[in-house]
Backbone as a chain_set.jsonl record, in Angstrom:
{"seq": "MPVQPLSEAPVGRKVRLVAIDGGRELTRRLLSLGLCVGTEVEVLHHRGRAVVVGNAGNRVALGAGMADKVQAEVLD", "coords": {"N": [[58.47, 221.88, 108.272], [60.737, 220.369, 110.453], [61.647, 216.879, 110.394], [61.203, 214.308, 113.067], [62.118, 211.713, 115.284], [59.223, 210.398, 117.073], [59.474, 210.125, 119.595], [60.614, 212.316, 120.526], [59.244, 214.46, 120.033], [57.614, 217.422, 121.15], [55.595, 217.768, 124.322], [52.086, 218.157, 124.333], [51.734, 219.451, 121.724], [50.459, 219.285, 118.365], [51.34, 216.482, 116.065], [52.178, 215.057, 112.887], [52.132, 211.817, 111.383], [55.069, 211.042, 109.455], [56.895, 208.909, 108.644], [57.409, 205.439, 109.023], [60.053, 203.689, 110.466], [60.499, 201.195, 110.239], [59.748, 197.51, 110.043], [57.418, 195.205, 108.214], [56.066, 194.015, 110.579], [56.065, 196.163, 112.553], [54.629, 198.288, 111.121], [52.14, 197.03, 110.818], [51.49, 196.606, 113.501], [51.168, 199.082, 114.628], [49.225, 200.328, 112.691], [46.984, 198.51, 113.443], [46.745, 199.807, 115.946], [45.525, 202.002, 115.177], [47.068, 203.716, 113.888], [48.873, 205.505, 111.429], [51.088, 206.345, 108.328], [50.561, 209.808, 107.967], [48.782, 210.157, 109.676], [47.401, 212.255, 112.239], [48.126, 213.392, 115.506], [48.199, 214.237, 119.015], [50.552, 214.711, 121.192], [50.575, 213.714, 124.653], [52.081, 212.722, 126.697], [55.213, 211.922, 128.212], [57.039, 209.216, 128.979], [60.249, 209.04, 129.977], [61.701, 207.914, 127.192], [59.292, 206.762, 125.896], [55.962, 207.195, 124.801], [52.866, 208.765, 125.104], [50.217, 209.102, 123.041], [47.414, 210.867, 121.595], [44.66, 210.131, 119.848], [41.672, 210.88, 117.9], [39.973, 210.629, 120.352], [41.011, 208.377, 121.579], [43.617, 207.179, 123.477], [46.903, 206.21, 122.997], [49.771, 204.121, 123.967], [53.18, 204.151, 123.303], [55.824, 202.298, 123.356], [59.456, 203.033, 123.975], [61.123, 201.836, 121.764], [59.609, 201.718, 119.633], [58.426, 204.17, 119.41], [60.999, 205.493, 118.794], [61.039, 204.83, 116.098], [59.029, 205.804, 114.454], [58.59, 208.488, 112.784], [57.917, 212.059, 112.993], [56.383, 215.205, 112.19], [56.01, 218.478, 113.457], [53.114, 219.921, 113.953], [51.829, 223.431, 113.276]], "CA": [[58.674, 221.565, 109.503], [61.523, 219.17, 110.575], [61.145, 215.365, 110.901], [61.969, 213.988, 114.24], [61.507, 210.781, 116.092], [58.139, 210.874, 117.832], [59.911, 210.055, 121.02], [61.432, 213.743, 120.867], [58.261, 215.484, 119.977], [57.234, 218.091, 122.426], [54.359, 217.61, 124.698], [51.096, 219.19, 124.129], [51.81, 219.645, 120.403], [49.919, 218.187, 117.367], [52.021, 216.136, 114.99], [51.77, 214.266, 111.645], [53.175, 210.602, 111.384], [55.539, 210.85, 108.217], [57.438, 207.766, 108.333], [57.973, 204.346, 109.86], [61.479, 203.165, 110.015], [60.602, 199.601, 110.634], [59.712, 196.384, 109.088], [56.002, 195.097, 108.273], [55.265, 193.8, 111.707], [55.727, 197.302, 113.225], [53.667, 198.945, 110.275], [50.964, 196.33, 111.05], [51.071, 196.681, 114.839], [50.93, 200.479, 114.553], [47.963, 200.319, 112.084], [45.995, 198.007, 114.614], [46.38, 201.093, 116.859], [45.03, 203.347, 114.397], [48.289, 205.005, 113.475], [49.625, 205.015, 110.169], [51.731, 207.362, 107.866], [49.636, 210.635, 107.641], [47.731, 210.395, 110.819], [47.597, 213.547, 112.995], [48.073, 212.873, 116.821], [48.486, 214.887, 120.015], [51.563, 213.874, 122.294], [50.053, 213.781, 125.477], [53.039, 212.879, 127.695], [56.534, 211.271, 127.922], [57.797, 208.571, 130.052], [61.347, 208.643, 129.416], [61.534, 207.799, 125.527], [57.956, 206.198, 125.636], [55.16, 208.392, 124.509], [51.451, 208.531, 125.079], [49.619, 210.111, 121.882], [45.769, 211.147, 121.56], [44.166, 210.18, 118.435], [40.23, 210.704, 117.647], [39.524, 210.378, 121.387], [41.765, 207.359, 122.207], [44.863, 207.282, 124.002], [47.883, 204.985, 122.38], [50.979, 204.321, 124.709], [54.231, 203.483, 122.527], [57.145, 202.236, 123.872], [60.756, 203.628, 123.506], [61.593, 201.326, 120.718], [58.461, 202.002, 118.697], [58.286, 205.828, 119.225], [62.116, 206.052, 118.118], [61.181, 204.381, 114.853], [58.075, 206.536, 114.178], [59.204, 210.003, 112.343], [56.841, 212.79, 112.959], [56.68, 216.644, 112.064], [55.16, 219.061, 114.372], [52.327, 220.935, 113.318], [51.445, 224.616, 113.872]], "C": [[59.764, 220.582, 109.504], [61.055, 218.089, 110.875], [61.973, 215.166, 111.742], [61.658, 212.817, 114.859], [60.186, 211.326, 116.938], [58.302, 210.723, 119.401], [60.711, 211.55, 121.218], [60.482, 214.642, 120.531], [57.671, 216.102, 121.144], [55.847, 217.881, 122.845], [53.135, 218.663, 124.734], [50.954, 219.727, 122.654], [51.04, 218.756, 119.638], [51.229, 217.862, 116.465], [51.453, 215.253, 114.0], [52.719, 213.2, 111.562], [53.455, 210.694, 109.696], [55.943, 209.641, 107.604], [57.421, 206.729, 109.376], [59.136, 203.976, 109.415], [61.423, 201.862, 110.616], [59.943, 198.716, 109.513], [58.081, 196.492, 108.974], [55.35, 195.027, 109.574], [54.936, 195.136, 112.416], [54.829, 197.982, 112.489], [52.215, 198.357, 110.822], [50.522, 196.577, 112.607], [50.688, 198.439, 114.96], [49.298, 200.565, 113.86], [46.552, 199.801, 113.002], [45.919, 198.929, 115.952], [46.017, 201.976, 116.565], [45.874, 204.558, 114.009], [48.873, 204.531, 112.426], [50.123, 206.471, 109.529], [50.368, 208.548, 107.422], [48.608, 210.875, 108.66], [48.286, 211.568, 111.549], [47.185, 213.007, 114.659], [48.508, 214.113, 117.788], [49.446, 214.392, 120.926], [50.882, 214.291, 123.334], [51.2, 213.712, 126.718], [54.094, 211.84, 127.341], [56.756, 210.497, 129.192], [59.242, 208.078, 129.73], [61.516, 208.814, 127.813], [60.298, 207.428, 125.088], [57.083, 207.379, 125.464], [53.751, 207.91, 124.658], [50.9, 209.663, 124.05], [48.006, 209.997, 121.955], [45.389, 211.056, 120.101], [42.745, 209.753, 118.33], [39.696, 210.185, 119.127], [40.19, 209.3, 122.051], [43.157, 207.87, 122.453], [45.548, 205.871, 123.489], [49.362, 205.321, 122.979], [52.042, 203.813, 123.646], [55.455, 203.625, 123.45], [58.249, 203.032, 123.341], [61.0, 203.174, 122.107], [60.745, 201.796, 119.643], [58.486, 203.416, 118.314], [59.748, 206.203, 118.528], [61.992, 205.713, 116.641], [60.267, 205.051, 114.126], [58.805, 208.134, 113.952], [57.88, 210.695, 112.4], [57.347, 214.513, 112.641], [55.692, 217.347, 112.847], [54.251, 220.081, 113.516], [52.06, 222.369, 113.991], [50.527, 224.956, 114.277]], "O": [[59.789, 219.862, 108.506], [60.061, 218.062, 111.6], [63.152, 215.511, 111.668], [60.449, 212.88, 115.084], [60.119, 212.471, 117.387], [57.492, 211.092, 120.251], [61.416, 211.698, 122.216], [60.829, 215.808, 120.72], [57.251, 215.411, 122.073], [54.948, 217.805, 122.008], [53.26, 219.826, 125.119], [49.997, 220.469, 122.433], [50.863, 217.599, 120.019], [52.042, 218.735, 116.162], [50.36, 214.719, 114.19], [53.928, 213.419, 111.634], [52.597, 210.528, 108.829], [55.609, 209.253, 106.484], [57.417, 207.071, 110.558], [59.393, 203.891, 108.214], [62.258, 201.486, 111.439], [59.67, 199.089, 108.372], [57.447, 197.448, 109.42], [54.35, 195.692, 109.846], [53.801, 195.342, 112.846], [53.963, 198.453, 113.225], [51.308, 199.101, 111.193], [49.336, 196.727, 112.903], [49.657, 198.725, 115.569], [48.324, 200.851, 114.556], [45.495, 200.401, 113.198], [45.104, 198.733, 116.854], [45.993, 202.947, 117.321], [45.63, 205.756, 113.863], [49.346, 203.397, 112.343], [49.739, 207.545, 109.992], [49.409, 208.226, 106.721], [47.695, 211.688, 108.514], [49.482, 211.853, 111.495], [46.17, 212.372, 114.944], [49.193, 214.989, 117.261], [49.015, 213.43, 121.562], [50.407, 215.409, 123.138], [51.197, 214.568, 127.603], [53.97, 211.041, 126.412], [56.677, 211.019, 130.304], [59.46, 206.946, 129.299], [61.434, 209.937, 127.316], [60.04, 207.689, 123.913], [57.411, 208.471, 125.928], [53.46, 206.75, 124.365], [51.097, 210.869, 124.198], [47.479, 208.975, 122.395], [45.799, 211.863, 119.267], [42.427, 208.587, 118.566], [38.919, 209.233, 119.054], [39.942, 209.246, 123.255], [43.73, 208.754, 121.816], [45.015, 204.762, 123.52], [50.027, 206.321, 122.708], [51.6, 202.845, 123.026], [55.923, 204.592, 124.05], [58.064, 203.693, 122.32], [61.091, 204.042, 121.239], [61.317, 202.315, 118.684], [58.552, 203.82, 117.153], [59.751, 207.147, 117.738], [62.795, 206.263, 115.887], [60.541, 205.017, 112.926], [59.413, 208.762, 114.818], [56.854, 210.157, 111.983], [58.487, 214.929, 112.847], [54.56, 216.873, 112.932], [54.633, 220.842, 112.627], [52.079, 222.438, 115.22], [50.446, 226.085, 114.762]]}, "num_chains": 1, "name": "protein.A"}
């Protein structure tokens, strides 16, 4: 499957996070939210380029800057 920024992932689909195009601080912030490379999440909705994802019963909102730096692949 093609890799794309999380901000462009389709609503209602499950995606796997495959890369984080940011520094250590961004990686730590995402990890504190329960998101790391290999995590599967469902894209719940978009607000512009910002994204709300669901993971293990939790909802996490990522701003446009963070969502653009997280690369994801859509799962079947």
